[in-house]
PyMOL commands that place a pseudoatom at each C-alpha (Angstrom):
pseudoatom trace, name=CA, resn=UNK, resi=1, chain=A, elem=C, hetatm=0, pos=[-63.902, 101.371, -58.733]
pseudoatom trace, name=CA, resn=UNK, resi=2, chain=A, elem=C, hetatm=0, pos=[-66.020, 98.226, -58.412]
pseudoatom trace, name=CA, resn=UNK, resi=3, chain=A, elem=C, hetatm=0, pos=[-67.752, 96.769, -61.417]
pseudoatom trace, name=CA, resn=UNK, resi=4, chain=A, elem=C, hetatm=0, pos=[-71.241, 95.421, -60.899]
pseudoatom trace, name=CA, resn=UNK, resi=5, chain=A, elem=C, hetatm=0, pos=[-72.138, 91.945, -62.023]
pseudoatom trace, name=CA, resn=UNK, resi=6, chain=A, elem=C, hetatm=0, pos=[-74.539, 91.598, -64.868]
pseudoatom trace, name=CA, resn=UNK, resi=7, chain=A, elem=C, hetatm=0, pos=[-76.957, 88.666, -64.917]
pseudoatom trace, name=CA, resn=UNK, resi=8, chain=A, elem=C, hetatm=0, pos=[-76.502, 86.235, -67.796]
pseudoatom trace, name=CA, resn=UNK, resi=9, chain=A, elem=C, hetatm=0, pos=[-79.386, 86.308, -70.258]
pseudoatom trace, name=CA, resn=UNK, resi=10, chain=A, elem=C, hetatm=0, pos=[-81.015, 82.872, -70.378]
pseudoatom trace, name=CA, resn=UNK, resi=11, chain=A, elem=C, hetatm=0, pos=[-83.944, 81.863, -72.552]
pseudoatom trace, name=CA, resn=UNK, resi=12, chain=A, elem=C, hetatm=0, pos=[-86.130, 79.257, -70.918]
pseudoatom trace, name=CA, resn=UNK, resi=13, chain=A, elem=C, hetatm=0, pos=[-88.983, 77.031, -72.044]
pseudoatom trace, name=CA, resn=UNK, resi=14, chain=A, elem=C, hetatm=0, pos=[-90.855, 74.562, -69.875]
pseudoatom trace, name=CA, resn=UNK, resi=15, chain=A, elem=C, hetatm=0, pos=[-93.843, 72.329, -69.621]
pseudoatom trace, name=CA, resn=UNK, resi=16, chain=A, elem=C, hetatm=0, pos=[-94.956, 69.773, -66.996]
pseudoatom trace, name=CA, resn=UNK, resi=17, chain=A, elem=C, hetatm=0, pos=[-92.109, 67.326, -67.721]
pseudoatom trace, name=CA, resn=UNK, resi=18, chain=A, elem=C, hetatm=0, pos=[-89.080, 69.333, -68.918]
pseudoatom trace, name=CA, resn=UNK, resi=19, chain=A, elem=C, hetatm=0, pos=[-87.288, 72.672, -68.646]
pseudoatom trace, name=CA, resn=UNK, resi=20, chain=A, elem=C, hetatm=0, pos=[-84.893, 73.671, -71.436]
pseudoatom trace, name=CA, resn=UNK, resi=21, chain=A, elem=C, hetatm=0, pos=[-82.527, 76.606, -71.085]
pseudoatom trace, name=CA, resn=UNK, resi=22, chain=A, elem=C, hetatm=0, pos=[-80.405, 78.243, -73.761]
pseudoatom trace, name=CA, resn=UNK, resi=23, chain=A, elem=C, hetatm=0, pos=[-77.709, 80.843, -73.057]
pseudoatom trace, name=CA, resn=UNK, resi=24, chain=A, elem=C, hetatm=0, pos=[-77.690, 82.873, -76.300]
pseudoatom trace, name=CA, resn=UNK, resi=25, chain=A, elem=C, hetatm=0, pos=[-74.238, 84.329, -75.607]
pseudoatom trace, name=CA, resn=UNK, resi=26, chain=A, elem=C, hetatm=0, pos=[-72.725, 80.829, -75.600]
pseudoatom trace, name=CA, resn=UNK, resi=27, chain=A, elem=C, hetatm=0, pos=[-74.632, 79.552, -78.640]
pseudoatom trace, name=CA, resn=UNK, resi=28, chain=A, elem=C, hetatm=0, pos=[-72.488, 79.833, -81.769]
pseudoatom trace, name=CA, resn=UNK, resi=29, chain=A, elem=C, hetatm=0, pos=[-75.252, 78.740, -84.148]
pseudoatom trace, name=CA, resn=UNK, resi=30, chain=A, elem=C, hetatm=0, pos=[-73.590, 75.470, -85.171]
pseudoatom trace, name=CA, resn=UNK, resi=31, chain=A, elem=C, hetatm=0, pos=[-76.999, 73.705, -85.298]
pseudoatom trace, name=CA, resn=UNK, resi=32, chain=A, elem=C, hetatm=0, pos=[-75.623, 70.456, -83.815]
pseudoatom trace, name=CA, resn=UNK, resi=33, chain=A, elem=C, hetatm=0, pos=[-78.420, 70.356, -81.240]
pseudoatom trace, name=CA, resn=UNK, resi=34, chain=A, elem=C, hetatm=0, pos=[-81.067, 70.940, -83.898]
pseudoatom trace, name=CA, resn=UNK, resi=35, chain=A, elem=C, hetatm=0, pos=[-79.698, 68.265, -86.226]
pseudoatom trace, name=CA, resn=UNK, resi=36, chain=A, elem=C, hetatm=0, pos=[-79.376, 65.682, -83.438]
pseudoatom trace, name=CA, resn=UNK, resi=37, chain=A, elem=C, hetatm=0, pos=[-82.874, 66.189, -81.991]
pseudoatom trace, name=CA, resn=UNK, resi=38, chain=A, elem=C, hetatm=0, pos=[-84.771, 63.046, -83.055]
pseudoatom trace, name=CA, resn=UNK, resi=39, chain=A, elem=C, hetatm=0, pos=[-88.197, 64.670, -82.630]
pseudoatom trace, name=CA, resn=UNK, resi=40, chain=A, elem=C, hetatm=0, pos=[-87.424, 68.143, -84.004]
pseudoatom trace, name=CA, resn=UNK, resi=41, chain=A, elem=C, hetatm=0, pos=[-88.215, 69.903, -80.741]
pseudoatom trace, name=CA, resn=UNK, resi=42, chain=A, elem=C, hetatm=0, pos=[-85.446, 72.453, -81.432]
pseudoatom trace, name=CA, resn=UNK, resi=43, chain=A, elem=C, hetatm=0, pos=[-85.000, 75.037, -84.151]
pseudoatom trace, name=CA, resn=UNK, resi=44, chain=A, elem=C, hetatm=0, pos=[-82.885, 78.052, -85.061]
pseudoatom trace, name=CA, resn=UNK, resi=45, chain=A, elem=C, hetatm=0, pos=[-83.807, 81.712, -84.929]
pseudoatom trace, name=CA, resn=UNK, resi=46, chain=A, elem=C, hetatm=0, pos=[-81.398, 84.500, -85.844]
pseudoatom trace, name=CA, resn=UNK, resi=47, chain=A, elem=C, hetatm=0, pos=[-78.506, 81.995, -85.827]
pseudoatom trace, name=CA, resn=UNK, resi=48, chain=A, elem=C, hetatm=0, pos=[-79.258, 80.898, -82.258]
pseudoatom trace, name=CA, resn=UNK, resi=49, chain=A, elem=C, hetatm=0, pos=[-80.763, 77.677, -80.923]
pseudoatom trace, name=CA, resn=UNK, resi=50, chain=A, elem=C, hetatm=0, pos=[-84.320, 77.832, -79.615]
pseudoatom trace, name=CA, resn=UNK, resi=51, chain=A, elem=C, hetatm=0, pos=[-87.111, 75.484, -78.658]
pseudoatom trace, name=CA, resn=UNK, resi=52, chain=A, elem=C, hetatm=0, pos=[-89.547, 75.083, -81.524]
pseudoatom trace, name=CA, resn=UNK, resi=53, chain=A, elem=C, hetatm=0, pos=[-91.979, 72.728, -79.741]
pseudoatom trace, name=CA, resn=UNK, resi=54, chain=A, elem=C, hetatm=0, pos=[-91.233, 71.771, -76.137]
pseudoatom trace, name=CA, resn=UNK, resi=55, chain=A, elem=C, hetatm=0, pos=[-94.087, 69.258, -76.063]
pseudoatom trace, name=CA, resn=UNK, resi=56, chain=A, elem=C, hetatm=0, pos=[-92.181, 67.100, -78.562]
pseudoatom trace, name=CA, resn=UNK, resi=57, chain=A, elem=C, hetatm=0, pos=[-89.134, 66.809, -76.268]
pseudoatom trace, name=CA, resn=UNK, resi=58, chain=A, elem=C, hetatm=0, pos=[-88.517, 63.184, -75.154]
pseudoatom trace, name=CA, resn=UNK, resi=59, chain=A, elem=C, hetatm=0, pos=[-85.654, 64.052, -72.753]
pseudoatom trace, name=CA, resn=UNK, resi=60, chain=A, elem=C, hetatm=0, pos=[-83.057, 62.157, -74.792]
pseudoatom trace, name=CA, resn=UNK, resi=61, chain=A, elem=C, hetatm=0, pos=[-80.498, 64.818, -73.754]
pseudoatom trace, name=CA, resn=UNK, resi=62, chain=A, elem=C, hetatm=0, pos=[-78.686, 64.669, -77.119]
pseudoatom trace, name=CA, resn=UNK, resi=63, chain=A, elem=C, hetatm=0, pos=[-78.776, 68.450, -77.472]
pseudoatom trace, name=CA, resn=UNK, resi=64, chain=A, elem=C, hetatm=0, pos=[-77.193, 69.033, -74.069]
pseudoatom trace, name=CA, resn=UNK, resi=65, chain=A, elem=C, hetatm=0, pos=[-74.581, 66.277, -74.392]
pseudoatom trace, name=CA, resn=UNK, resi=66, chain=A, elem=C, hetatm=0, pos=[-73.443, 67.293, -77.870]
pseudoatom trace, name=CA, resn=UNK, resi=67, chain=A, elem=C, hetatm=0, pos=[-73.416, 71.089, -77.577]
pseudoatom trace, name=CA, resn=UNK, resi=68, chain=A, elem=C, hetatm=0, pos=[-69.734, 72.054, -77.882]
pseudoatom trace, name=CA, resn=UNK, resi=69, chain=A, elem=C, hetatm=0, pos=[-70.334, 75.387, -76.148]
pseudoatom trace, name=CA, resn=UNK, resi=70, chain=A, elem=C, hetatm=0, pos=[-72.489, 74.222, -73.196]
pseudoatom trace, name=CA, resn=UNK, resi=71, chain=A, elem=C, hetatm=0, pos=[-75.187, 76.637, -74.354]
pseudoatom trace, name=CA, resn=UNK, resi=72, chain=A, elem=C, hetatm=0, pos=[-78.170, 74.354, -73.767]
pseudoatom trace, name=CA, resn=UNK, resi=73, chain=A, elem=C, hetatm=0, pos=[-79.361, 72.483, -70.700]
pseudoatom trace, name=CA, resn=UNK, resi=74, chain=A, elem=C, hetatm=0, pos=[-82.252, 70.079, -70.247]
pseudoatom trace, name=CA, resn=UNK, resi=75, chain=A, elem=C, hetatm=0, pos=[-83.787, 69.378, -66.864]
pseudoatom trace, name=CA, resn=UNK, resi=76, chain=A, elem=C, hetatm=0, pos=[-86.354, 66.700, -66.128]
pseudoatom trace, name=CA, resn=UNK, resi=77, chain=A, elem=C, hetatm=0, pos=[-89.085, 68.068, -63.894]
pseudoatom trace, name=CA, resn=UNK, resi=78, chain=A, elem=C, hetatm=0, pos=[-90.628, 65.948, -61.183]
pseudoatom trace, name=CA, resn=UNK, resi=79, chain=A, elem=C, hetatm=0, pos=[-94.043, 64.743, -62.121]
pseudoatom trace, name=CA, resn=UNK, resi=80, chain=A, elem=C, hetatm=0, pos=[-96.842, 65.979, -59.906]
pseudoatom trace, name=CA, resn=UNK, resi=81, chain=A, elem=C, hetatm=0, pos=[-98.682, 63.203, -58.012]
for i in range(1, 81): cmd.bond("trace and resi %d" % i, "trace and resi %d" % (i + 1))
show_as sticks, trace
zoom trace
């Protein structure tokens, strides 16, 4: 019997300059990303990390670098000409 692959649930927020992804299954609710965000772009909901205000994000990458579970990723988007 062959088991089918199930797609990983990913929550995603984006604007013209940044895309932030959170994998809820990996997030343990430690709040490190939220506490380290200098502009309070992140928040917590139901013990999981989420983007509270993506327009505040300054792409400092502290959330991604410090997440012990690799649950969050930040991607700079190319600016349109």
